RODO-2510 file (C-alpha; in nm, 4 decimals, decimal comma):
residues 80
     n   res          X          Y          Z
     1     l     0,0000     0,0000     0,0000
     2     m     0,1499     0,3313    -0,1052
     3     f    -0,0018     0,6737    -0,0575
     4     i     0,0872     0,9437    -0,3078
     5     d     0,0209     1,3108    -0,2439
     6     s    -0,1780     1,3939    -0,5579
     7     n    -0,1267     1,7629    -0,4985
     8     d     0,2558     1,7469    -0,4913
     9     r     0,3545     1,7376    -0,8563
    10     e     0,7115     1,8389    -0,7790
    11     r     0,7814     1,5335    -0,5625
    12     f     0,5796     1,2846    -0,7701
    13     p     0,8891     1,1631    -0,9613
    14     d     1,0554     1,0889    -0,6251
    15     a     0,7522     0,8823    -0,5184
    16     v     0,7645     0,6840    -0,8440
    17     e     1,1355     0,6218    -0,7982
    18     e     1,0777     0,5006    -0,4418
    19     l     0,7970     0,2709    -0,5586
    20     q     1,0265     0,1131    -0,8165
    21     k     1,3030     0,0640    -0,5587
    22     m     1,0619    -0,1036    -0,3179
    23     l     0,9231    -0,3355    -0,5843
    24     n     1,2750    -0,4478    -0,6759
    25     e     1,3265    -0,5858    -0,3249
    26     d     1,3138    -0,9662    -0,3106
    27     e     1,0436    -0,9577    -0,0416
    28     l     0,8118    -0,7561    -0,2669
    29     r     0,8747    -0,9165    -0,6046
    30     e     0,5327    -1,0858    -0,5999
    31     a     0,3481    -0,8258    -0,3934
    32     f     0,0101    -0,6846    -0,4823
    33     v     0,0304    -0,3057    -0,5106
    34     v    -0,2381    -0,0555    -0,4144
    35     i    -0,1554     0,3073    -0,4864
    36     m    -0,3772     0,5517    -0,3009
    37     c    -0,3869     0,8907    -0,4742
    38     n    -0,4605     1,1082    -0,1733
    39     k    -0,5785     1,4713    -0,1542
    40     q    -0,8241     1,4396    -0,4430
    41     d    -1,0349     1,7033    -0,2671
    42     l    -0,7811     1,9739    -0,3621
    43     p    -0,8450     2,1676    -0,6846
    44     n    -0,5000     2,1173    -0,8420
    45     a    -0,4545     1,7508    -0,7499
    46     m    -0,3426     1,5102    -1,0212
    47     s    -0,6150     1,2627    -1,1112
    48     a    -0,5683     0,8906    -1,0518
    49     e    -0,5410     0,8517    -1,4301
    50     e    -0,2646     1,1125    -1,4426
    51     i    -0,0767     0,9350    -1,1651
    52     r    -0,1287     0,5978    -1,3312
    53     s     0,0172     0,7305    -1,6567
    54     g     0,3219     0,8626    -1,4692
    55     i     0,4099     0,5189    -1,3329
    56     p     0,6202     0,3018    -1,5646
    57     d     0,4280     0,0239    -1,7415
    58     r     0,6804    -0,2255    -1,6038
    59     v     0,5200    -0,1878    -1,2593
    60     f     0,1850    -0,2959    -1,4038
    61     r     0,3394    -0,5843    -1,5989
    62     t     0,5297    -0,7284    -1,3023
    63     h     0,2793    -0,6665    -1,0197
    64     t    -0,0965    -0,6833    -0,9788
    65     t    -0,1621    -0,3130    -0,9263
    66     h    -0,4622    -0,0957    -0,8441
    67     v    -0,4604     0,2855    -0,8468
    68     q    -0,7317     0,4427    -0,6289
    69     a    -0,8286     0,8094    -0,5994
    70     c    -0,9046     0,9098    -0,2419
    71     s    -0,9318     1,1893     0,0090
    72     a    -0,8538     1,1285     0,3741
    73     v    -1,0352     1,4537     0,4583
    74     n    -1,3778     1,3502     0,3292
    75     g    -1,3312     0,9702     0,3114
    76     e    -1,3881     0,9508    -0,0637
    77     g    -1,2283     0,6428    -0,2164
    78     i    -1,1245     0,4982     0,1177
    79     y    -1,4074     0,2467     0,1558
    80     e    -1,4333     0,1424    -0,2100
***
């Protein structure tokens, strides 16, 4: 489970890099991946589709992955 700050475009590449590093670890090679795109309640937040397109396709080929839009403030996407 990885939370990404959808409103922080500047640090998004760092989050993607960290995700790739984690998924290269032996313990996580067969892990299921859920990426929570948090802060969707903010007006300039990247959409889940935008975040999905910024993650290398290799992640989706090597791991069962789900990208979920959410907002911890209003609970949207948390219970789905």
